[in-house]
mmCIF file of the protein (N, C-alpha, C, O) and its ligand, coordinates in Angstrom:
data_MODEL
# 
_entry.id   MODEL 
# 
loop_
_entity.id 
_entity.type 
_entity.pdbx_number_of_molecules 
1 polymer     1 
2 non-polymer 1 
# 
_entity_poly.entity_id                      1 
_entity_poly.type                           'polypeptide(L)' 
_entity_poly.nstd_linkage                   no 
_entity_poly.nstd_monomer                   no 
_entity_poly.pdbx_seq_one_letter_code       MSLFSFIGCLADKHQPVRRDVDWDGRHYVGTCRHCGAAVRRHGRRDWRRREI 
_entity_poly.pdbx_seq_one_letter_code_can   MSLFSFIGCLADKHQPVRRDVDWDGRHYVGTCRHCGAAVRRHGRRDWRRREI 
_entity_poly.pdbx_strand_id                 A 
# 
loop_
_entity_poly_seq.entity_id 
_entity_poly_seq.num 
_entity_poly_seq.mon_id 
_entity_poly_seq.hetero 
1 1  MET n 
1 2  SER n 
1 3  LEU n 
1 4  PHE n 
1 5  SER n 
1 6  PHE n 
1 7  ILE n 
1 8  GLY n 
1 9  CYS n 
1 10 LEU n 
1 11 ALA n 
1 12 ASP n 
1 13 LYS n 
1 14 HIS n 
1 15 GLN n 
1 16 PRO n 
1 17 VAL n 
1 18 ARG n 
1 19 ARG n 
1 20 ASP n 
1 21 VAL n 
1 22 ASP n 
1 23 TRP n 
1 24 ASP n 
1 25 GLY n 
1 26 ARG n 
1 27 HIS n 
1 28 TYR n 
1 29 VAL n 
1 30 GLY n 
1 31 THR n 
1 32 CYS n 
1 33 ARG n 
1 34 HIS n 
1 35 CYS n 
1 36 GLY n 
1 37 ALA n 
1 38 ALA n 
1 39 VAL n 
1 40 ARG n 
1 41 ARG n 
1 42 HIS n 
1 43 GLY n 
1 44 ARG n 
1 45 ARG n 
1 46 ASP n 
1 47 TRP n 
1 48 ARG n 
1 49 ARG n 
1 50 ARG n 
1 51 GLU n 
1 52 ILE n 
# 
loop_
_struct_asym.id 
_struct_asym.entity_id 
A 1 
B 2 
# 
loop_
_chem_comp.id 
_chem_comp.type 
_chem_comp.mon_nstd_flag 
ALA 'L-peptide linking' y 
ARG 'L-peptide linking' y 
ASP 'L-peptide linking' y 
CYS 'L-peptide linking' y 
GLN 'L-peptide linking' y 
GLU 'L-peptide linking' y 
GLY 'peptide linking'   y 
HIS 'L-peptide linking' y 
ILE 'L-peptide linking' y 
LEU 'L-peptide linking' y 
LYS 'L-peptide linking' y 
MET 'L-peptide linking' y 
PHE 'L-peptide linking' y 
PRO 'L-peptide linking' y 
SER 'L-peptide linking' y 
THR 'L-peptide linking' y 
TRP 'L-peptide linking' y 
TYR 'L-peptide linking' y 
VAL 'L-peptide linking' y 
ZN  non-polymer         . 
# 
_pdbx_entity_nonpoly.entity_id   2 
_pdbx_entity_nonpoly.name        ? 
_pdbx_entity_nonpoly.comp_id     ZN 
# 
_pdbx_nonpoly_scheme.asym_id         B 
_pdbx_nonpoly_scheme.entity_id       2 
_pdbx_nonpoly_scheme.mon_id          ZN 
_pdbx_nonpoly_scheme.ndb_seq_num     1 
_pdbx_nonpoly_scheme.pdb_seq_num     101 
_pdbx_nonpoly_scheme.auth_seq_num    101 
_pdbx_nonpoly_scheme.pdb_mon_id      ZN 
_pdbx_nonpoly_scheme.auth_mon_id     ZN 
_pdbx_nonpoly_scheme.pdb_strand_id   A 
_pdbx_nonpoly_scheme.pdb_ins_code    . 
# 
loop_
_atom_site.group_PDB 
_atom_site.id 
_atom_site.type_symbol 
_atom_site.label_atom_id 
_atom_site.label_alt_id 
_atom_site.label_comp_id 
_atom_site.label_asym_id 
_atom_site.label_entity_id 
_atom_site.label_seq_id 
_atom_site.pdbx_PDB_ins_code 
_atom_site.Cartn_x 
_atom_site.Cartn_y 
_atom_site.Cartn_z 
_atom_site.occupancy 
_atom_site.B_iso_or_equiv 
_atom_site.pdbx_formal_charge 
_atom_site.auth_seq_id 
_atom_site.auth_comp_id 
_atom_site.auth_asym_id 
_atom_site.auth_atom_id 
_atom_site.pdbx_PDB_model_num 
ATOM   1   N  N  . MET A 1 1  ? 11.464  8.487   4.621   1.00 0.00 ? 1   MET A N  1 
ATOM   2   C  CA . MET A 1 1  ? 10.285  8.122   5.396   1.00 0.00 ? 1   MET A CA 1 
ATOM   3   C  C  . MET A 1 1  ? 9.943   9.234   6.392   1.00 0.00 ? 1   MET A C  1 
ATOM   4   O  O  . MET A 1 1  ? 10.732  9.554   7.281   1.00 0.00 ? 1   MET A O  1 
ATOM   5   N  N  . SER A 1 2  ? 8.753   9.815   6.224   1.00 0.00 ? 2   SER A N  1 
ATOM   6   C  CA . SER A 1 2  ? 8.363   10.875  7.152   1.00 0.00 ? 2   SER A CA 1 
ATOM   7   C  C  . SER A 1 2  ? 7.626   10.260  8.336   1.00 0.00 ? 2   SER A C  1 
ATOM   8   O  O  . SER A 1 2  ? 7.099   9.152   8.235   1.00 0.00 ? 2   SER A O  1 
ATOM   9   N  N  . LEU A 1 3  ? 7.588   10.960  9.432   1.00 0.00 ? 3   LEU A N  1 
ATOM   10  C  CA . LEU A 1 3  ? 6.870   10.459  10.625  1.00 0.00 ? 3   LEU A CA 1 
ATOM   11  C  C  . LEU A 1 3  ? 5.400   10.297  10.318  1.00 0.00 ? 3   LEU A C  1 
ATOM   12  O  O  . LEU A 1 3  ? 4.784   9.326   10.759  1.00 0.00 ? 3   LEU A O  1 
ATOM   13  N  N  . PHE A 1 4  ? 4.822   11.219  9.574   1.00 0.00 ? 4   PHE A N  1 
ATOM   14  C  CA . PHE A 1 4  ? 3.394   11.155  9.243   1.00 0.00 ? 4   PHE A CA 1 
ATOM   15  C  C  . PHE A 1 4  ? 3.096   9.885   8.469   1.00 0.00 ? 4   PHE A C  1 
ATOM   16  O  O  . PHE A 1 4  ? 2.123   9.195   8.770   1.00 0.00 ? 4   PHE A O  1 
ATOM   17  N  N  . SER A 1 5  ? 3.910   9.565   7.481   1.00 0.00 ? 5   SER A N  1 
ATOM   18  C  CA . SER A 1 5  ? 3.714   8.383   6.666   1.00 0.00 ? 5   SER A CA 1 
ATOM   19  C  C  . SER A 1 5  ? 3.822   7.112   7.487   1.00 0.00 ? 5   SER A C  1 
ATOM   20  O  O  . SER A 1 5  ? 3.079   6.149   7.294   1.00 0.00 ? 5   SER A O  1 
ATOM   21  N  N  . PHE A 1 6  ? 4.780   7.142   8.418   1.00 0.00 ? 6   PHE A N  1 
ATOM   22  C  CA . PHE A 1 6  ? 4.996   5.960   9.242   1.00 0.00 ? 6   PHE A CA 1 
ATOM   23  C  C  . PHE A 1 6  ? 3.763   5.715   10.126  1.00 0.00 ? 6   PHE A C  1 
ATOM   24  O  O  . PHE A 1 6  ? 3.364   4.566   10.312  1.00 0.00 ? 6   PHE A O  1 
ATOM   25  N  N  . ILE A 1 7  ? 3.171   6.752   10.658  1.00 0.00 ? 7   ILE A N  1 
ATOM   26  C  CA . ILE A 1 7  ? 1.952   6.625   11.439  1.00 0.00 ? 7   ILE A CA 1 
ATOM   27  C  C  . ILE A 1 7  ? 0.830   6.063   10.568  1.00 0.00 ? 7   ILE A C  1 
ATOM   28  O  O  . ILE A 1 7  ? 0.032   5.245   11.026  1.00 0.00 ? 7   ILE A O  1 
ATOM   29  N  N  . GLY A 1 8  ? 0.773   6.507   9.304   1.00 0.00 ? 8   GLY A N  1 
ATOM   30  C  CA . GLY A 1 8  ? -0.199  5.958   8.385   1.00 0.00 ? 8   GLY A CA 1 
ATOM   31  C  C  . GLY A 1 8  ? -0.051  4.471   8.227   1.00 0.00 ? 8   GLY A C  1 
ATOM   32  O  O  . GLY A 1 8  ? -1.036  3.732   8.218   1.00 0.00 ? 8   GLY A O  1 
ATOM   33  N  N  . CYS A 1 9  ? 1.187   4.029   8.101   1.00 0.00 ? 9   CYS A N  1 
ATOM   34  C  CA . CYS A 1 9  ? 1.453   2.573   7.979   1.00 0.00 ? 9   CYS A CA 1 
ATOM   35  C  C  . CYS A 1 9  ? 0.989   1.815   9.205   1.00 0.00 ? 9   CYS A C  1 
ATOM   36  O  O  . CYS A 1 9  ? 0.429   0.725   9.093   1.00 0.00 ? 9   CYS A O  1 
ATOM   37  N  N  . LEU A 1 10 ? 1.217   2.382   10.364  1.00 0.00 ? 10  LEU A N  1 
ATOM   38  C  CA . LEU A 1 10 ? 0.795   1.734   11.598  1.00 0.00 ? 10  LEU A CA 1 
ATOM   39  C  C  . LEU A 1 10 ? -0.720  1.585   11.645  1.00 0.00 ? 10  LEU A C  1 
ATOM   40  O  O  . LEU A 1 10 ? -1.250  0.641   12.231  1.00 0.00 ? 10  LEU A O  1 
ATOM   41  N  N  . ALA A 1 11 ? -1.414  2.552   11.006  1.00 0.00 ? 11  ALA A N  1 
ATOM   42  C  CA . ALA A 1 11 ? -2.890  2.531   10.966  1.00 0.00 ? 11  ALA A CA 1 
ATOM   43  C  C  . ALA A 1 11 ? -3.389  1.739   9.749   1.00 0.00 ? 11  ALA A C  1 
ATOM   44  O  O  . ALA A 1 11 ? -4.579  1.763   9.434   1.00 0.00 ? 11  ALA A O  1 
ATOM   45  N  N  . ASP A 1 12 ? -2.472  1.037   9.068   1.00 0.00 ? 12  ASP A N  1 
ATOM   46  C  CA . ASP A 1 12 ? -2.790  0.247   7.880   1.00 0.00 ? 12  ASP A CA 1 
ATOM   47  C  C  . ASP A 1 12 ? -3.308  1.113   6.728   1.00 0.00 ? 12  ASP A C  1 
ATOM   48  O  O  . ASP A 1 12 ? -4.205  0.714   5.985   1.00 0.00 ? 12  ASP A O  1 
ATOM   49  N  N  . LYS A 1 13 ? -2.717  2.315   6.595   1.00 0.00 ? 13  LYS A N  1 
ATOM   50  C  CA . LYS A 1 13 ? -2.977  3.206   5.467   1.00 0.00 ? 13  LYS A CA 1 
ATOM   51  C  C  . LYS A 1 13 ? -1.649  3.433   4.753   1.00 0.00 ? 13  LYS A C  1 
ATOM   52  O  O  . LYS A 1 13 ? -0.831  4.256   5.164   1.00 0.00 ? 13  LYS A O  1 
ATOM   53  N  N  . HIS A 1 14 ? -1.462  2.688   3.689   1.00 0.00 ? 14  HIS A N  1 
ATOM   54  C  CA . HIS A 1 14 ? -0.154  2.710   3.014   1.00 0.00 ? 14  HIS A CA 1 
ATOM   55  C  C  . HIS A 1 14 ? -0.208  3.492   1.711   1.00 0.00 ? 14  HIS A C  1 
ATOM   56  O  O  . HIS A 1 14 ? -1.282  3.839   1.219   1.00 0.00 ? 14  HIS A O  1 
ATOM   57  N  N  . GLN A 1 15 ? 0.974   3.763   1.162   1.00 0.00 ? 15  GLN A N  1 
ATOM   58  C  CA . GLN A 1 15 ? 1.075   4.393   -0.142  1.00 0.00 ? 15  GLN A CA 1 
ATOM   59  C  C  . GLN A 1 15 ? 1.965   3.555   -0.995  1.00 0.00 ? 15  GLN A C  1 
ATOM   60  O  O  . GLN A 1 15 ? 3.105   3.285   -0.617  1.00 0.00 ? 15  GLN A O  1 
ATOM   61  N  N  . PRO A 1 16 ? 1.476   3.122   -2.164  1.00 0.00 ? 16  PRO A N  1 
ATOM   62  C  CA . PRO A 1 16 ? 2.241   2.173   -2.990  1.00 0.00 ? 16  PRO A CA 1 
ATOM   63  C  C  . PRO A 1 16 ? 3.353   2.877   -3.768  1.00 0.00 ? 16  PRO A C  1 
ATOM   64  O  O  . PRO A 1 16 ? 3.302   4.080   -4.022  1.00 0.00 ? 16  PRO A O  1 
ATOM   65  N  N  . VAL A 1 17 ? 4.343   2.091   -4.129  1.00 0.00 ? 17  VAL A N  1 
ATOM   66  C  CA . VAL A 1 17 ? 5.358   2.572   -5.085  1.00 0.00 ? 17  VAL A CA 1 
ATOM   67  C  C  . VAL A 1 17 ? 4.662   2.585   -6.445  1.00 0.00 ? 17  VAL A C  1 
ATOM   68  O  O  . VAL A 1 17 ? 4.263   1.537   -6.953  1.00 0.00 ? 17  VAL A O  1 
ATOM   69  N  N  . ARG A 1 18 ? 4.518   3.762   -7.026  1.00 0.00 ? 18  ARG A N  1 
ATOM   70  C  CA . ARG A 1 18 ? 3.739   3.937   -8.278  1.00 0.00 ? 18  ARG A CA 1 
ATOM   71  C  C  . ARG A 1 18 ? 4.167   2.991   -9.393  1.00 0.00 ? 18  ARG A C  1 
ATOM   72  O  O  . ARG A 1 18 ? 3.331   2.341   -10.020 1.00 0.00 ? 18  ARG A O  1 
ATOM   73  N  N  . ARG A 1 19 ? 5.470   2.916   -9.635  1.00 0.00 ? 19  ARG A N  1 
ATOM   74  C  CA . ARG A 1 19 ? 5.955   2.105   -10.759 1.00 0.00 ? 19  ARG A CA 1 
ATOM   75  C  C  . ARG A 1 19 ? 5.864   0.623   -10.464 1.00 0.00 ? 19  ARG A C  1 
ATOM   76  O  O  . ARG A 1 19 ? 6.116   -0.205  -11.340 1.00 0.00 ? 19  ARG A O  1 
ATOM   77  N  N  . ASP A 1 20 ? 5.504   0.282   -9.232  1.00 0.00 ? 20  ASP A N  1 
ATOM   78  C  CA . ASP A 1 20 ? 5.461   -1.132  -8.856  1.00 0.00 ? 20  ASP A CA 1 
ATOM   79  C  C  . ASP A 1 20 ? 4.029   -1.669  -8.752  1.00 0.00 ? 20  ASP A C  1 
ATOM   80  O  O  . ASP A 1 20 ? 3.813   -2.826  -8.392  1.00 0.00 ? 20  ASP A O  1 
ATOM   81  N  N  . VAL A 1 21 ? 3.034   -0.787  -9.081  1.00 0.00 ? 21  VAL A N  1 
ATOM   82  C  CA . VAL A 1 21 ? 1.630   -1.201  -8.979  1.00 0.00 ? 21  VAL A CA 1 
ATOM   83  C  C  . VAL A 1 21 ? 1.276   -2.167  -10.099 1.00 0.00 ? 21  VAL A C  1 
ATOM   84  O  O  . VAL A 1 21 ? 1.634   -1.950  -11.257 1.00 0.00 ? 21  VAL A O  1 
ATOM   85  N  N  . ASP A 1 22 ? 0.573   -3.228  -9.746  1.00 0.00 ? 22  ASP A N  1 
ATOM   86  C  CA . ASP A 1 22 ? 0.268   -4.266  -10.733 1.00 0.00 ? 22  ASP A CA 1 
ATOM   87  C  C  . ASP A 1 22 ? -1.214  -4.688  -10.574 1.00 0.00 ? 22  ASP A C  1 
ATOM   88  O  O  . ASP A 1 22 ? -1.826  -4.529  -9.518  1.00 0.00 ? 22  ASP A O  1 
ATOM   89  N  N  . TRP A 1 23 ? -1.749  -5.234  -11.682 1.00 0.00 ? 23  TRP A N  1 
ATOM   90  C  CA . TRP A 1 23 ? -3.139  -5.752  -11.644 1.00 0.00 ? 23  TRP A CA 1 
ATOM   91  C  C  . TRP A 1 23 ? -3.072  -7.262  -11.604 1.00 0.00 ? 23  TRP A C  1 
ATOM   92  O  O  . TRP A 1 23 ? -2.484  -7.881  -12.492 1.00 0.00 ? 23  TRP A O  1 
ATOM   93  N  N  . ASP A 1 24 ? -3.669  -7.869  -10.582 1.00 0.00 ? 24  ASP A N  1 
ATOM   94  C  CA . ASP A 1 24 ? -3.532  -9.323  -10.419 1.00 0.00 ? 24  ASP A CA 1 
ATOM   95  C  C  . ASP A 1 24 ? -4.751  -10.075 -10.960 1.00 0.00 ? 24  ASP A C  1 
ATOM   96  O  O  . ASP A 1 24 ? -4.897  -11.278 -10.744 1.00 0.00 ? 24  ASP A O  1 
ATOM   97  N  N  . GLY A 1 25 ? -5.626  -9.349  -11.668 1.00 0.00 ? 25  GLY A N  1 
ATOM   98  C  CA . GLY A 1 25 ? -6.837  -9.967  -12.240 1.00 0.00 ? 25  GLY A CA 1 
ATOM   99  C  C  . GLY A 1 25 ? -8.068  -9.613  -11.454 1.00 0.00 ? 25  GLY A C  1 
ATOM   100 O  O  . GLY A 1 25 ? -9.181  -9.690  -11.974 1.00 0.00 ? 25  GLY A O  1 
ATOM   101 N  N  . ARG A 1 26 ? -7.892  -9.227  -10.214 1.00 0.00 ? 26  ARG A N  1 
ATOM   102 C  CA . ARG A 1 26 ? -9.037  -8.851  -9.345  1.00 0.00 ? 26  ARG A CA 1 
ATOM   103 C  C  . ARG A 1 26 ? -8.800  -7.521  -8.665  1.00 0.00 ? 26  ARG A C  1 
ATOM   104 O  O  . ARG A 1 26 ? -9.736  -6.753  -8.446  1.00 0.00 ? 26  ARG A O  1 
ATOM   105 N  N  . HIS A 1 27 ? -7.531  -7.241  -8.325  1.00 0.00 ? 27  HIS A N  1 
ATOM   106 C  CA . HIS A 1 27 ? -7.232  -6.046  -7.540  1.00 0.00 ? 27  HIS A CA 1 
ATOM   107 C  C  . HIS A 1 27 ? -5.928  -5.438  -8.028  1.00 0.00 ? 27  HIS A C  1 
ATOM   108 O  O  . HIS A 1 27 ? -5.111  -6.090  -8.678  1.00 0.00 ? 27  HIS A O  1 
ATOM   109 N  N  . TYR A 1 28 ? -5.762  -4.142  -7.685  1.00 0.00 ? 28  TYR A N  1 
ATOM   110 C  CA . TYR A 1 28 ? -4.454  -3.548  -7.859  1.00 0.00 ? 28  TYR A CA 1 
ATOM   111 C  C  . TYR A 1 28 ? -3.615  -3.895  -6.626  1.00 0.00 ? 28  TYR A C  1 
ATOM   112 O  O  . TYR A 1 28 ? -4.066  -3.766  -5.488  1.00 0.00 ? 28  TYR A O  1 
ATOM   113 N  N  . VAL A 1 29 ? -2.410  -4.327  -6.881  1.00 0.00 ? 29  VAL A N  1 
ATOM   114 C  CA . VAL A 1 29 ? -1.525  -4.706  -5.776  1.00 0.00 ? 29  VAL A CA 1 
ATOM   115 C  C  . VAL A 1 29 ? -0.191  -4.001  -5.962  1.00 0.00 ? 29  VAL A C  1 
ATOM   116 O  O  . VAL A 1 29 ? 0.182   -3.618  -7.071  1.00 0.00 ? 29  VAL A O  1 
ATOM   117 N  N  . GLY A 1 30 ? 0.506   -3.842  -4.871  1.00 0.00 ? 30  GLY A N  1 
ATOM   118 C  CA . GLY A 1 30 ? 1.816   -3.174  -4.945  1.00 0.00 ? 30  GLY A CA 1 
ATOM   119 C  C  . GLY A 1 30 ? 2.585   -3.325  -3.663  1.00 0.00 ? 30  GLY A C  1 
ATOM   120 O  O  . GLY A 1 30 ? 2.275   -4.151  -2.805  1.00 0.00 ? 30  GLY A O  1 
ATOM   121 N  N  . THR A 1 31 ? 3.606   -2.491  -3.563  1.00 0.00 ? 31  THR A N  1 
ATOM   122 C  CA . THR A 1 31 ? 4.490   -2.529  -2.366  1.00 0.00 ? 31  THR A CA 1 
ATOM   123 C  C  . THR A 1 31 ? 4.451   -1.147  -1.750  1.00 0.00 ? 31  THR A C  1 
ATOM   124 O  O  . THR A 1 31 ? 4.551   -0.142  -2.452  1.00 0.00 ? 31  THR A O  1 
ATOM   125 N  N  . CYS A 1 32 ? 4.306   -1.098  -0.423  1.00 0.00 ? 32  CYS A N  1 
ATOM   126 C  CA . CYS A 1 32 ? 4.275   0.201   0.267   1.00 0.00 ? 32  CYS A CA 1 
ATOM   127 C  C  . CYS A 1 32 ? 5.630   0.891   0.160   1.00 0.00 ? 32  CYS A C  1 
ATOM   128 O  O  . CYS A 1 32 ? 6.670   0.294   0.436   1.00 0.00 ? 32  CYS A O  1 
ATOM   129 N  N  . ARG A 1 33 ? 5.599   2.157   -0.246  1.00 0.00 ? 33  ARG A N  1 
ATOM   130 C  CA . ARG A 1 33 ? 6.841   2.894   -0.425  1.00 0.00 ? 33  ARG A CA 1 
ATOM   131 C  C  . ARG A 1 33 ? 7.495   3.260   0.900   1.00 0.00 ? 33  ARG A C  1 
ATOM   132 O  O  . ARG A 1 33 ? 8.670   3.623   0.938   1.00 0.00 ? 33  ARG A O  1 
ATOM   133 N  N  . HIS A 1 34 ? 6.745   3.166   1.968   1.00 0.00 ? 34  HIS A N  1 
ATOM   134 C  CA . HIS A 1 34 ? 7.282   3.578   3.256   1.00 0.00 ? 34  HIS A CA 1 
ATOM   135 C  C  . HIS A 1 34 ? 7.764   2.395   4.094   1.00 0.00 ? 34  HIS A C  1 
ATOM   136 O  O  . HIS A 1 34 ? 8.862   2.440   4.649   1.00 0.00 ? 34  HIS A O  1 
ATOM   137 N  N  . CYS A 1 35 ? 6.954   1.336   4.190   1.00 0.00 ? 35  CYS A N  1 
ATOM   138 C  CA . CYS A 1 35 ? 7.327   0.229   5.075   1.00 0.00 ? 35  CYS A CA 1 
ATOM   139 C  C  . CYS A 1 35 ? 7.636   -1.061  4.312   1.00 0.00 ? 35  CYS A C  1 
ATOM   140 O  O  . CYS A 1 35 ? 8.101   -2.036  4.903   1.00 0.00 ? 35  CYS A O  1 
ATOM   141 N  N  . GLY A 1 36 ? 7.375   -1.067  2.983   1.00 0.00 ? 36  GLY A N  1 
ATOM   142 C  CA . GLY A 1 36 ? 7.735   -2.236  2.175   1.00 0.00 ? 36  GLY A CA 1 
ATOM   143 C  C  . GLY A 1 36 ? 6.750   -3.370  2.234   1.00 0.00 ? 36  GLY A C  1 
ATOM   144 O  O  . GLY A 1 36 ? 7.013   -4.445  1.696   1.00 0.00 ? 36  GLY A O  1 
ATOM   145 N  N  . ALA A 1 37 ? 5.595   -3.152  2.890   1.00 0.00 ? 37  ALA A N  1 
ATOM   146 C  CA . ALA A 1 37 ? 4.596   -4.206  2.981   1.00 0.00 ? 37  ALA A CA 1 
ATOM   147 C  C  . ALA A 1 37 ? 3.910   -4.440  1.657   1.00 0.00 ? 37  ALA A C  1 
ATOM   148 O  O  . ALA A 1 37 ? 3.798   -3.519  0.847   1.00 0.00 ? 37  ALA A O  1 
ATOM   149 N  N  . ALA A 1 38 ? 3.441   -5.676  1.416   1.00 0.00 ? 38  ALA A N  1 
ATOM   150 C  CA . ALA A 1 38 ? 2.636   -5.969  0.252   1.00 0.00 ? 38  ALA A CA 1 
ATOM   151 C  C  . ALA A 1 38 ? 1.231   -5.398  0.507   1.00 0.00 ? 38  ALA A C  1 
ATOM   152 O  O  . ALA A 1 38 ? 0.589   -5.733  1.502   1.00 0.00 ? 38  ALA A O  1 
ATOM   153 N  N  . VAL A 1 39 ? 0.768   -4.539  -0.401  1.00 0.00 ? 39  VAL A N  1 
ATOM   154 C  CA . VAL A 1 39 ? -0.494  -3.843  -0.188  1.00 0.00 ? 39  VAL A CA 1 
ATOM   155 C  C  . VAL A 1 39 ? -1.452  -4.068  -1.369  1.00 0.00 ? 39  VAL A C  1 
ATOM   156 O  O  . VAL A 1 39 ? -1.037  -4.406  -2.478  1.00 0.00 ? 39  VAL A O  1 
ATOM   157 N  N  . ARG A 1 40 ? -2.754  -3.869  -1.088  1.00 0.00 ? 40  ARG A N  1 
ATOM   158 C  CA . ARG A 1 40 ? -3.789  -4.015  -2.088  1.00 0.00 ? 40  ARG A CA 1 
ATOM   159 C  C  . ARG A 1 40 ? -4.684  -2.788  -2.036  1.00 0.00 ? 40  ARG A C  1 
ATOM   160 O  O  . ARG A 1 40 ? -4.933  -2.227  -0.969  1.00 0.00 ? 40  ARG A O  1 
ATOM   161 N  N  . ARG A 1 41 ? -5.165  -2.380  -3.215  1.00 0.00 ? 41  ARG A N  1 
ATOM   162 C  CA . ARG A 1 41 ? -6.012  -1.203  -3.308  1.00 0.00 ? 41  ARG A CA 1 
ATOM   163 C  C  . ARG A 1 41 ? -7.473  -1.530  -2.959  1.00 0.00 ? 41  ARG A C  1 
ATOM   164 O  O  . ARG A 1 41 ? -8.075  -2.403  -3.584  1.00 0.00 ? 41  ARG A O  1 
ATOM   165 N  N  . HIS A 1 42 ? -8.032  -0.850  -1.987  1.00 0.00 ? 42  HIS A N  1 
ATOM   166 C  CA . HIS A 1 42 ? -9.435  -1.033  -1.622  1.00 0.00 ? 42  HIS A CA 1 
ATOM   167 C  C  . HIS A 1 42 ? -10.282 0.097   -2.163  1.00 0.00 ? 42  HIS A C  1 
ATOM   168 O  O  . HIS A 1 42 ? -11.499 -0.045  -2.286  1.00 0.00 ? 42  HIS A O  1 
ATOM   169 N  N  . GLY A 1 43 ? -9.661  1.209   -2.486  1.00 0.00 ? 43  GLY A N  1 
ATOM   170 C  CA . GLY A 1 43 ? -10.396 2.370   -3.013  1.00 0.00 ? 43  GLY A CA 1 
ATOM   171 C  C  . GLY A 1 43 ? -9.413  3.488   -3.279  1.00 0.00 ? 43  GLY A C  1 
ATOM   172 O  O  . GLY A 1 43 ? -8.204  3.318   -3.123  1.00 0.00 ? 43  GLY A O  1 
ATOM   173 N  N  . ARG A 1 44 ? -9.934  4.622   -3.677  1.00 0.00 ? 44  ARG A N  1 
ATOM   174 C  CA . ARG A 1 44 ? -9.074  5.753   -3.984  1.00 0.00 ? 44  ARG A CA 1 
ATOM   175 C  C  . ARG A 1 44 ? -8.290  6.150   -2.723  1.00 0.00 ? 44  ARG A C  1 
ATOM   176 O  O  . ARG A 1 44 ? -8.872  6.460   -1.684  1.00 0.00 ? 44  ARG A O  1 
ATOM   177 N  N  . ARG A 1 45 ? -6.984  6.132   -2.842  1.00 0.00 ? 45  ARG A N  1 
ATOM   178 C  CA . ARG A 1 45 ? -6.086  6.447   -1.719  1.00 0.00 ? 45  ARG A CA 1 
ATOM   179 C  C  . ARG A 1 45 ? -6.326  5.552   -0.506  1.00 0.00 ? 45  ARG A C  1 
ATOM   180 O  O  . ARG A 1 45 ? -6.095  5.956   0.634   1.00 0.00 ? 45  ARG A O  1 
ATOM   181 N  N  . ASP A 1 46 ? -6.786  4.351   -0.765  1.00 0.00 ? 46  ASP A N  1 
ATOM   182 C  CA . ASP A 1 46 ? -7.048  3.426   0.322   1.00 0.00 ? 46  ASP A CA 1 
ATOM   183 C  C  . ASP A 1 46 ? -6.311  2.124   0.041   1.00 0.00 ? 46  ASP A C  1 
ATOM   184 O  O  . ASP A 1 46 ? -6.859  1.194   -0.551  1.00 0.00 ? 46  ASP A O  1 
ATOM   185 N  N  . TRP A 1 47 ? -5.093  2.079   0.465   1.00 0.00 ? 47  TRP A N  1 
ATOM   186 C  CA . TRP A 1 47 ? -4.225  0.921   0.268   1.00 0.00 ? 47  TRP A CA 1 
ATOM   187 C  C  . TRP A 1 47 ? -3.964  0.275   1.610   1.00 0.00 ? 47  TRP A C  1 
ATOM   188 O  O  . TRP A 1 47 ? -3.502  0.920   2.551   1.00 0.00 ? 47  TRP A O  1 
ATOM   189 N  N  . ARG A 1 48 ? -4.274  -1.037  1.685   1.00 0.00 ? 48  ARG A N  1 
ATOM   190 C  CA . ARG A 1 48 ? -4.093  -1.725  2.962   1.00 0.00 ? 48  ARG A CA 1 
ATOM   191 C  C  . ARG A 1 48 ? -3.226  -2.954  2.785   1.00 0.00 ? 48  ARG A C  1 
ATOM   192 O  O  . ARG A 1 48 ? -3.078  -3.479  1.682   1.00 0.00 ? 48  ARG A O  1 
ATOM   193 N  N  . ARG A 1 49 ? -2.663  -3.395  3.876   1.00 0.00 ? 49  ARG A N  1 
ATOM   194 C  CA . ARG A 1 49 ? -1.780  -4.570  3.857   1.00 0.00 ? 49  ARG A CA 1 
ATOM   195 C  C  . ARG A 1 49 ? -2.550  -5.765  3.281   1.00 0.00 ? 49  ARG A C  1 
ATOM   196 O  O  . ARG A 1 49 ? -3.718  -5.990  3.600   1.00 0.00 ? 49  ARG A O  1 
ATOM   197 N  N  . ARG A 1 50 ? -1.864  -6.514  2.430   1.00 0.00 ? 50  ARG A N  1 
ATOM   198 C  CA . ARG A 1 50 ? -2.463  -7.676  1.781   1.00 0.00 ? 50  ARG A CA 1 
ATOM   199 C  C  . ARG A 1 50 ? -2.381  -8.895  2.689   1.00 0.00 ? 50  ARG A C  1 
ATOM   200 O  O  . ARG A 1 50 ? -1.333  -9.206  3.254   1.00 0.00 ? 50  ARG A O  1 
ATOM   201 N  N  . GLU A 1 51 ? -3.498  -9.566  2.811   1.00 0.00 ? 51  GLU A N  1 
ATOM   202 C  CA . GLU A 1 51 ? -3.494  -10.825 3.570   1.00 0.00 ? 51  GLU A CA 1 
ATOM   203 C  C  . GLU A 1 51 ? -2.883  -11.909 2.681   1.00 0.00 ? 51  GLU A C  1 
ATOM   204 O  O  . GLU A 1 51 ? -3.201  -12.008 1.495   1.00 0.00 ? 51  GLU A O  1 
ATOM   205 N  N  . ILE A 1 52 ? -2.033  -12.690 3.250   1.00 0.00 ? 52  ILE A N  1 
ATOM   206 C  CA . ILE A 1 52 ? -1.392  -13.740 2.484   1.00 0.00 ? 52  ILE A CA 1 
ATOM   207 C  C  . ILE A 1 52 ? -2.151  -15.070 2.657   1.00 0.00 ? 52  ILE A C  1 
ATOM   208 O  O  . ILE A 1 52 ? -1.759  -16.085 2.081   1.00 0.00 ? 52  ILE A O  1 
HETATM 209 ZN ZN . ZN  B 2 .  ? 3.310   1.135   4.701   1.00 0.00 2 101 ZN  A ZN 1 
# 
């Protein structure tokens, strides 16, 4: 975990674990490789924490 990535997570800009990305029928969803949060794809390189 780099400091830069961690700051990204605090700003709700996450990076998914590539092999863990899944399609739930509406969105791409995955797990953040840095903080482990459940994330959803909003756009190219735009992954944000998933609301439960
Ligand atoms: Zn994160």
